[in-house]
C-alpha positions as CSV (number, residue, x, y, z in Angstrom):
1,Y,-50.8,98.3,89.1
2,T,-49.0,101.6,88.7
3,D,-46.2,102.6,86.4
4,S,-45.2,105.4,88.8
5,D,-42.4,103.2,90.2
6,A,-43.3,104.4,93.7
7,D,-41.2,101.7,95.5
8,F,-40.9,103.5,98.8
9,D,-41.4,107.0,100.2
10,D,-38.5,109.1,99.0
11,S,-40.0,112.5,99.9
12,S,-36.9,113.3,101.9
13,A,-34.4,112.3,99.2
14,Q,-33.6,115.5,97.5
15,E,-30.6,116.0,95.1
16,S,-28.7,117.9,97.8
17,S,-25.3,116.8,99.1
18,S,-27.1,115.7,102.4
19,S,-29.1,113.1,100.4
20,W,-25.8,111.5,99.3
21,G,-24.4,111.2,102.8
22,I,-22.1,108.3,102.3
23,T,-20.4,110.0,99.3
24,S,-19.9,113.2,101.3
25,K,-18.3,111.1,104.1
26,F,-16.2,109.3,101.5
27,S,-14.9,112.5,100.0
28,G,-14.2,113.9,103.5
29,F,-11.5,111.3,103.8
30,L,-9.8,112.7,100.8
31,K,-9.9,116.4,101.7
32,N,-6.3,116.6,103.0
33,L,-4.8,115.1,99.8
34,T,-3.1,117.5,97.4
35,G,-4.9,118.2,94.2
36,Q,-2.3,116.9,91.7
37,K,-1.3,113.7,93.6
38,P,-2.7,110.5,91.9
39,L,-5.0,108.6,94.3
40,T,-3.5,105.4,95.5
41,R,-5.3,102.4,97.0
42,E,-3.8,103.3,100.3
43,D,-5.4,106.8,100.1
44,L,-8.8,105.2,99.3
45,D,-8.8,102.3,101.8
46,P,-10.2,104.1,104.8
47,A,-13.0,105.6,102.8
48,L,-13.7,102.3,101.0
49,K,-14.1,100.5,104.4
50,T,-16.6,103.2,105.5
51,M,-18.5,102.8,102.2
52,K,-18.6,98.9,102.5
53,D,-19.8,99.1,106.1
54,H,-22.5,101.5,105.0
55,L,-23.7,99.2,102.2
56,V,-23.8,96.2,104.5
57,S,-25.9,98.2,107.0
58,K,-28.5,98.6,104.1
59,N,-28.7,94.8,103.8
60,V,-26.3,94.5,100.8
61,A,-24.6,91.1,101.2
62,L,-20.9,91.3,102.2
63,D,-19.6,89.8,99.0
64,V,-21.7,92.1,96.9
65,A,-20.6,95.2,98.9
66,T,-17.0,94.1,98.4
67,E,-17.5,93.9,94.7
68,I,-19.1,97.3,94.6
69,I,-16.3,99.1,96.5
70,E,-13.7,97.3,94.3
71,S,-15.5,98.9,91.3
72,V,-15.5,102.3,92.9
73,A,-11.7,101.9,93.7
74,A,-11.0,100.9,90.1
75,Q,-12.7,104.0,88.9
76,L,-10.9,106.4,91.3
77,E,-7.4,104.9,91.7
78,G,-4.8,106.8,89.8
79,E,-7.1,109.9,89.4
80,K,-6.0,113.3,90.6
81,L,-8.3,115.2,92.9
82,G,-7.7,118.3,90.8
83,S,-9.2,116.5,87.8
84,F,-12.6,116.3,89.5
85,T,-13.8,119.6,88.1
86,R,-17.3,119.1,89.4
87,G,-16.1,118.2,92.9
88,V,-14.8,115.2,94.8
89,N,-18.3,114.4,96.2
90,R,-19.8,114.3,92.7
91,A,-17.0,112.1,91.4
92,V,-17.4,109.6,94.2
93,R,-21.2,109.6,93.8
94,E,-20.9,108.9,90.1
95,A,-18.4,106.1,90.7
96,L,-20.8,104.5,93.1
97,E,-23.8,105.0,90.8
98,V,-21.9,103.3,88.0
99,A,-21.0,100.3,90.2
100,L,-24.6,99.9,91.4
101,E,-26.1,100.3,88.0
102,R,-23.9,97.6,86.6
103,I,-25.7,95.2,89.0
104,L,-29.2,96.7,88.9
105,I,-29.8,97.6,85.3
106,P,-31.6,94.5,83.8
107,K,-29.6,92.2,81.5
108,R,-32.8,90.9,80.0
109,S,-36.1,92.5,79.2
110,T,-38.5,93.1,82.0
111,D,-41.3,94.0,79.5
112,I,-43.6,91.0,80.0
113,L,-46.3,92.6,77.8
114,R,-44.0,92.6,74.8
115,E,-43.1,88.9,75.4
116,V,-46.7,87.9,75.7
117,K,-47.5,89.7,72.4
118,A,-44.6,87.8,70.7
119,A,-46.0,84.5,72.0
120,K,-49.5,85.5,70.9
121,E,-48.3,86.1,67.4
122,K,-47.1,82.5,67.3
123,G,-50.5,81.3,68.5
124,E,-49.1,80.3,71.9
125,S,-50.2,81.0,75.5
126,Y,-47.5,82.7,77.5
127,S,-46.8,80.7,80.8
128,I,-45.5,82.1,84.1
129,V,-44.6,79.9,87.1
130,F,-44.5,81.5,90.5
131,I,-42.2,79.8,93.0
132,G,-40.9,80.5,96.5
133,V,-40.9,79.5,100.2
134,N,-44.0,79.2,102.4
135,G,-45.9,82.3,103.2
136,V,-44.2,85.0,101.1
137,G,-47.3,86.0,99.1
138,K,-47.0,83.9,95.9
139,S,-50.7,83.7,95.4
140,T,-51.3,87.3,96.1
141,S,-48.4,88.3,93.8
142,L,-49.8,86.1,91.1
143,S,-53.2,87.7,91.4
144,K,-51.6,91.2,91.2
145,V,-49.8,90.2,88.0
146,A,-53.1,88.8,86.6
147,Y,-54.8,92.2,87.3
148,Y,-52.0,94.0,85.6
149,L,-52.1,91.8,82.6
150,Q,-55.9,92.1,82.4
151,N,-55.7,95.9,82.6
152,N,-53.5,95.7,79.5
153,G,-56.2,94.0,77.5
154,L,-54.9,90.4,77.9
155,K,-57.0,87.2,78.3
156,V,-55.6,85.6,81.5
157,M,-56.2,82.3,83.3
158,L,-54.9,80.9,86.6
159,C,-53.7,77.4,87.2
160,A,-53.7,75.8,90.7
161,C,-50.6,73.6,91.1
162,D,-50.3,73.8,94.8
163,T,-52.0,70.4,95.3
164,F,-50.3,70.0,98.7
165,R,-51.4,72.8,101.1
166,S,-55.0,72.6,102.3
167,G,-57.0,75.6,101.2
168,A,-54.6,76.6,98.4
169,V,-57.0,75.9,95.6
170,E,-59.8,77.7,97.5
171,Q,-57.5,80.7,97.9
172,L,-57.0,80.9,94.2
173,K,-60.7,80.5,93.6
174,V,-61.3,83.7,95.6
175,H,-58.8,85.6,93.4
176,S,-60.4,84.0,90.3
177,R,-63.9,85.3,91.3
178,N,-62.6,88.7,92.3
179,L,-60.7,89.2,89.0
180,D,-63.3,87.4,86.8
181,C,-60.4,85.2,85.7
182,P,-60.9,81.5,84.9
183,L,-59.1,78.9,87.1
184,Y,-57.8,75.6,86.0
185,E,-57.6,73.1,88.8
186,Q,-57.7,69.3,89.5
187,G,-58.0,69.5,93.3
188,Y,-55.5,68.0,95.7
189,A,-53.0,65.1,95.9
190,K,-52.3,65.3,92.2
191,D,-48.9,65.6,90.4
192,P,-48.3,69.4,90.1
193,A,-46.3,68.9,86.8
194,S,-49.2,67.1,85.2
195,V,-51.7,69.7,86.4
196,A,-49.5,72.4,84.9
197,M,-49.3,70.5,81.7
198,G,-53.1,70.2,81.6
199,G,-53.5,73.9,82.3
200,I,-51.1,75.0,79.6
201,K,-52.9,72.7,77.1
202,Y,-56.3,74.1,78.1
203,A,-54.9,77.7,77.8
204,N,-53.6,77.1,74.3
205,E,-56.8,75.3,73.1
206,N,-58.9,78.1,74.4
207,K,-56.8,81.0,73.1
208,F,-55.7,82.5,76.5
209,D,-52.9,85.0,76.2
210,V,-51.4,84.1,79.5
211,I,-51.5,81.3,82.1
212,L,-50.3,82.0,85.6
213,I,-49.2,78.9,87.5
214,D,-49.3,78.8,91.3
215,T,-47.0,76.3,93.1
216,A,-46.8,75.1,96.7
217,G,-44.5,77.0,99.0
218,R,-41.6,74.9,100.1
219,M,-38.4,75.3,102.1
220,Q,-35.4,75.3,99.9
221,N,-33.9,72.3,101.8
222,N,-36.9,70.0,101.3
223,A,-35.5,67.7,98.7
224,P,-38.8,65.9,97.7
225,L,-40.6,69.1,97.1
226,M,-37.7,70.7,95.3
227,R,-37.5,67.7,93.0
228,A,-41.3,68.1,92.3
229,L,-40.8,71.7,91.5
230,T,-37.9,71.0,89.2
231,K,-40.0,68.4,87.4
232,L,-42.8,70.9,86.9
233,V,-40.4,73.5,85.4
234,A,-38.4,71.0,83.3
235,L,-41.5,69.2,81.9
236,N,-43.5,72.3,81.0
237,R,-40.7,74.7,80.0
238,P,-42.6,77.9,81.0
239,N,-41.8,81.2,79.4
240,L,-41.0,82.7,82.7
241,V,-40.0,81.4,86.2
242,L,-40.5,84.0,88.9
243,F,-39.2,83.7,92.4
244,V,-41.3,85.5,94.9
245,G,-39.5,86.6,98.1
246,E,-40.1,89.0,101.0
247,A,-38.0,92.2,100.9
248,L,-38.3,92.2,104.7
249,V,-36.1,89.1,105.3
250,G,-33.0,90.7,103.9
251,N,-30.1,88.4,103.0
252,D,-32.1,85.3,104.2
253,G,-34.0,85.9,101.0
254,V,-30.8,85.9,99.0
255,D,-29.9,82.5,100.5
256,Q,-33.3,81.1,99.6
257,L,-33.0,82.3,96.1
258,K,-29.6,80.8,95.6
259,L,-30.7,77.4,97.0
260,F,-33.8,77.4,94.8
261,N,-31.7,78.1,91.7
262,K,-29.2,75.4,92.8
263,A,-32.0,72.8,93.2
264,L,-33.5,73.6,89.8
265,H,-30.0,73.0,88.4
266,D,-29.0,69.9,90.4
267,Y,-32.3,68.0,90.2
268,S,-32.8,68.6,86.5
269,D,-31.9,65.8,84.0
270,S,-31.3,68.5,81.3
271,S,-27.9,69.6,80.2
272,N,-29.4,73.1,80.0
273,P,-31.8,73.3,83.0
274,R,-34.3,76.1,83.4
275,L,-33.4,78.4,86.3
276,I,-35.1,81.5,87.8
277,D,-35.7,84.2,85.2
278,G,-36.6,87.0,87.6
279,M,-37.9,88.0,91.0
280,I,-40.9,89.6,92.7
281,L,-40.2,91.2,96.0
282,T,-43.2,91.6,98.4
283,K,-43.6,94.0,101.2
284,F,-41.2,96.5,99.5
285,D,-43.1,99.3,101.1
286,T,-42.1,98.2,104.6
287,I,-38.3,98.2,104.4
288,D,-37.6,101.9,104.5
289,D,-34.1,102.4,103.1
290,K,-32.8,98.9,103.6
291,V,-33.0,97.9,100.0
292,G,-29.7,96.1,99.8
293,A,-31.3,92.6,99.5
294,A,-32.7,93.7,96.1
295,V,-29.1,94.5,94.9
296,S,-27.8,91.1,96.2
297,M,-30.6,89.1,94.6
298,V,-30.0,90.6,91.2
299,H,-26.2,90.2,91.6
300,N,-26.5,86.5,92.6
301,T,-28.8,85.5,89.7
302,G,-27.9,88.0,87.0
303,Q,-31.7,88.3,86.6
304,P,-33.9,91.3,87.2
305,I,-36.6,92.2,89.7
306,M,-39.7,92.2,87.6
307,F,-42.0,93.7,90.2
308,V,-42.2,94.9,93.8
309,G,-45.3,94.5,95.9
310,T,-46.3,97.5,98.0
311,G,-49.5,96.5,99.7
312,Q,-52.3,94.0,99.7
313,K,-54.5,95.5,96.9
314,Y,-54.4,94.2,93.4
315,T,-53.1,97.6,92.3
316,N,-50.1,97.5,94.7
317,L,-47.6,96.2,92.2
318,N,-44.8,98.4,90.9
319,K,-41.8,98.2,88.6
320,L,-38.5,98.6,90.4
321,N,-37.2,102.1,90.2
322,V,-33.4,101.8,90.0
323,K,-32.7,105.5,90.8
324,K,-34.7,105.4,94.0
325,V,-32.9,102.2,95.1
326,L,-29.6,104.0,94.4
327,R,-30.7,107.0,96.4
328,A,-31.7,104.8,99.3
329,L,-28.4,103.0,99.3
330,V,-26.2,106.1,99.5
331,T,-28.2,108.2,102.0
């Protein structure tokens, strides 16, 4: 794990006007307007369309891109060009930054270490459930989080609740050995919710600080498996439910996330069902500047991206750097 927030290579992203290409293009639409004339929506519309198209090209979902440009319009409409003492380009850039930061700045804490400490002070093990579709790297992400927590002095155990896929328990055993991290498992063909309950009980009895619970990958339209996942979450009330998705799949990942959240809501018997608390995006190092899916995921859930995966090693786990995402979106 690194705290350097090196989400992607931004060596070319300098603070020059060229690194904010879309805002330069936007302000170019306004150059023929007189300095003291208040900007109208009609003045702004051609530039707003260009900005929206640009955001969509970076994998921002259309509805999210529309909301962002409406925010930019609200900040600029009625302003006079002459009032932009630091230049039109700077004013447009700041309006876009504000709109994006409203979405990306976390509404809840992403400091898992502090939350674990709070649970520990109550004498409880902190539980995290990892969910997502097949093949997105849930087990690998879980093991990276385990490594991160161990490096911060915490006593961690794993729990194998993928009792469906052949080889899933063995895969976790490999990570368990590599990390010298105990694994709680009951083999295959067991009720995952009961296995999780047994694991959490064991973690509490043996004074583990954190238990990381692996679950079977499942397609969001597989009703029996989604019901089983909802049962696991509802019965065990974990401290954190993390959705693991691939950054590469773009807005398909947004659709998966929405349907997982919908299933957790619809299949729960509770009047206050547990939903997804945050996301881990894998393969974040492979998407270049097409970071828009991250914006869309946060927008659709109101929950933060806790970590991004940037490789296969246990150390390849970073925090999301909001400023770098902003820069990638506007270049």
